N, C-alpha and C positions, 0 to 999 in steps of 0.2 A: 676314338679311344673310349673305352667303357669307363663307367664310374669306378668300379673296383680297381682297375688298372691305374687310373689317375690317382686314386687314393694311395696306392703303394708308391707310385713314382713321386708324389708331391709331399708325402708326410713321413715316409720311411717306415710306417707300420706295415708289418707283414700279414698277409691274409691267407687263411687256410680254409679248406672245405670241411664243413661239419657233416661228414658222411663218407661212405666207401663204395657207393654205386659207381660203375664205370662211366656212365653217361654224365652223371653229376660231377665226377672228378674231371672229366674232359672239359666240361663247361667252365669249371672253376679255374683250371689251369689256363684256358684261353683268356680268362679275365684277370690273370695275374696272380692267382693263388699259388703258393709255394709249398704247401703241405696239406695234411688232412688229419682229422680225428675220427675215432670210432669208439663205440661202446656197445654193450649188449643190445639195447634197443635199436641201434643202427644196424648191427649184424642181422637182427631179426627182420628189420625192414628190407634189407637186401635179399634175404632168403625168400621172403614173401613176394617181393617184386619179381624175382627170378625163380619162382617156385619149381618149375619143371626142371631147370638145370640143377638146383641144389637138392631136390628130392632124388633125382637120379644119382647124384654124387653120394648121397647118404646110403642109397642101396648098394652102390659100388663098394663103399667102405665096409658095410656090413658083410657083404659077400666075401670080401678079401680077408676079413678077420671076424669070424662069428663071435669071438669073445668080447668085442666092443659093445658096451652098453650105450643107451641113448645119450647119456651125458657126454661120453667120450666122443661119440660121433658128432654131437653138437659142437663140442670144443674144436674138433678138427675142421668142421665147416667154417667156424670163425677164423681159424688160422689161415685157411685157404683164401678166404675173402680178404684178409689182411695182406697176404702175400701178393694177391692179384692187384690190390690197390697200390702197394708199394712198387709193383712193376710199372704201373701207369705213371707214377711219380719219379721213377728212376732217371729219366732224362734230365729232370730238374736237379736231382741229386748230383748227377755227373757234371752237368753244366756249371754248377756252383761249387764244385770240388768238395762236396759233402756238407756245405754250410746249410743248405735247404733241401727240400724234396723228401721230407719224412712223412710217414703215416704212423699214427699212434694206435696201437692195439692193446686192449685191456686184459689184465689177468682175470681169471674166473671170479666173479663176485662172491661165490660161495666160500672162497678161500681168504676172505678179507681180514681174518684174524690169524691166519696160518702163515707165519714168516717163511718157513722152509718151503711150503707149497708155492707161495707167491714167488719166491726167489727162483725156484726150479722153472716155473712158468715164464719168468722174465728171461731166463737163459734160453728157453725154448723159442720164445717169440723173437728175441734178438738174433738167433741163429738162422731165421728164415730168410732174411734179406738184410743187406747192409744199411738200408734206409728205414728200418722199422724201429719205432720207439715204443717203450713199454709204459702203459698207463697203470699206475699203482695208487690205491686209495690213500687219502691223507688221514691216517689214524695211527696209533702208536706202532702197530706191527708194520704198517706200510712205510712209515718214516724210517724204521730200521732197515727194511728191504731196500728203500731208495739209497740210503747211504752205502750199503753193501754193493748194490748194483752199479752205482757210480764208481765206486772203488775198483770194480771189475771192468769198467769201461763200457757199460751198457747205457744206452741213451734212455732217459726216463721222462715221463710226463706225469706229474702228480695230479690225480683226479679226485672227484668228489670233494672239492675244496670250495669254501664259501666265505671264509673269514680272513681278516688281516692276520690274526694269530696263527692260523693254519698256514698262510703263505710264508710267514716268518719261519715257522717250524720247517717248512720245505727248504727254504733258502739255507738254513743252518745245517740241515741234514746233507744237502748237496755239498756245501763247503767242507764238511767233515769227510765226505767221500772223496772229493778232489784232493784234500790234504793227504789222505792215505795214498792216493796215486802218486802225488808229488814225492812223498817220503820214499816210495818204492822206485822212484826214478822213471815213472811212466808218464806219458803225455797227458795233459789235462785239457786238451782241445775238444771237449764234449759240448753238447747242446741241450742241457736240461731245461725242462719247461715246467711251470706250475700253472695249472688251469684254475681260473676263478669262474665258477658257474653263476654268473651274475643274475641271469634270468631266474634261475632256481632259487636264489636268495630273495629276489623280489617276490616270487610265489610264496615263500615261507613267511616273509614279513606280513604279507596280506592275510595268509591263512591264520597266523598266530593272532593278528589283530582281530580277525573275525571270531576266533575261538575265545579270546579274552574280552570281547565286546568293547574294543577300542576303535574309535572312529578317527581315521586319518583323512586329511584333506585330499580331494581327488588328485591323482597323479603323483602324490608324494612317495608312495611305496615304490614306484617305478625308478626312483633315484637311488634306492638302497644299494643295489649291486654296483652301479657306476661309482657311487661314493666310496665303497670298499675298494674297488679297483684303483681309483685315483690315490687313495691313501696307501695302499700296498705298493703302488708304483713309486711313490715318494720315498718310502722306507727302503725299498730295494736299491734305489739310486744312492741314498745316503749311506747305506751299509756296504755297497759294492758287491752284492750277491751276483754270482755268475749264472744264476737261473733267470730265464726270461718268463715274464708273465704272459699267459694266454687267456684271453677272455672269450667265454662261450655261453651257450644257452640263451640265444636271442629270444626275447619276447616282444621287443619294440625296437625302434631305431636308435635309442639313446646310446647303446654301446658303440655304434658306428659314429654317430654325430658328436659324441663327447670324448671318445677315447683314441682318436687318431692323433698322431703327432709324436710318437715316442717309440722306443725300442721294445715294443711288445707285439703280440700276435692277436688277431681276431679270427676265431673259427666260426664261420657263418654257414648256416644251413642252406642248401640249394635254393629253396623257395625264397628265402630272404635275399640271397644274392640277386635273383631275378627282380625282386621288388625294389631293391636298392638301385639296381642298374636303371630301372624305369622311373625312379622317384624324383630325380632332379635335385636331391638334397645337396647342399654345398659340401665340398670336401675341405675341411678346415682343421687346423691343428688346435684341438681343445683339451688335450690330455692334461695340460698343466693349469687349465682354468679351474678354479675351485667351484664346487657345488654351492649353490645359493645357501648362505649360512642359515636362512630361515628354514630351509628344507632339512638341513642337518639338525637344527635345534628341535624341530617337530619330531623327527625320527628318533633322535636320542632321548627326548623326554617322554615320548609316548610309546615307543617300541623297545622293550627290553631285549627282544631278539636281535634287533638292529645293533644295539649297544654291544652285545656279545660279539657280533660280526665285525664291527667297526673299530673297536678299541684294540690296540696291539696286544694288551694283556687281558682281553675279554674272555679268553678260554685257555685253560691249561691244555697241554698236549694230551693228557689223559681224558679230557672232556671233548675232544674234537669229534669223536664218533658218537657222542650223545646229543650233539646239536641237531635240532629238528630237520634242517635242510639236508644234512648228511643222512639221517635215518630215512627220510622220504626218498632220497635219491638211490640209496643202496637197496631199498625195498623194490623200487622200480627196476633196477638192474637185475635183481634176483628174479622178479616176475618175468622179465624179458628172457632170461636164460631158461626159465622153466617153459616158457612158450616156445623157445627154440627147440627144446627137447620134444615138445609136442609136435612140432613140425617133422622132426625125425621119426617120431612114432607114426605119424600119418603116412610118411614115405614108406616105412617098412611094413606097417600093418594098416592099410586103408580101412576106414570106417565102413562096414558093410551096409549101415543104415543111411549113409549119405547119398543124396541124389547124384547119379552119374553126371559127368561134365556135359554141357550142352553140345549137341552135335555141331560139327564144323560148318555145315551148310547154314546153320542158324546164326553162328557167330560172324559169318562173313557177309551177311546181308546189310 
């Protein structure tokens, strides 16, 4: 029995694949994963890994509808990658009667402030497959879309989330959406998720400390995301939110070794799954174990950015999209979508100055 499968069986924590490639999804499912996450960089990675397939598909879409611009074709490629991944997870979804087996696909990051645009895309994604979940950013517009989507019965995954305050805002938005369904006499057996990008928070705490010439003890910053996840989990249990926390953006093994043991999800990149399977790390329930108080004290006293993320009232809803980790992440998402459009451009109008592909007889030597 593999490490990941033992982790699920022994602690109750659910494991997802942080990716949408078919081979990686198959490996993850074999190792006990019950879902998957995607985002613009992941979609771009799939297109680049399977470039011949998706460039050909881009040309087919352009030929079928000459009015489609690069961005529209790029968006459709992302939808097709999501639908394919959902198909791979469909047996899990059927076997668990809809409780598990979902793939999260993200709305266009260029629409992150456009409520009507995001809501339309949420409907479009949800209509592709019964086990697709819609990733919506945690900002004022996104929170309103989440509430409306939940009220309509759309499965959501709150993304670009790094803070306890943001997680609380998601929990409240989902409860409002579920209350609207209940008032309308509709079933409320949905499976909403709030992602905490713990590794990206670690990255931001380090970057802000370097920017501000603040010296943190070695290894302390690596606890920032884990500390936020543990505190958010406590609050979710105390308040009875029906949203589940999902922890992602692995940078080290602490999310695995410190967050097993509760009703949350870990979305793990394929490379990290293989590393964990070979690591020999103990599988232990540590979610409820507090982070060393000395670590919390140092982070709280020396990192204003950690305080904003850690305190339940650290950020107002209106400030969530101004937080540094959010801005960094959304800029990366936007860059990835632009690079995906460039892939479409290369498929439709190959660069005449680029060296031709190496002959087959050379590649097979």
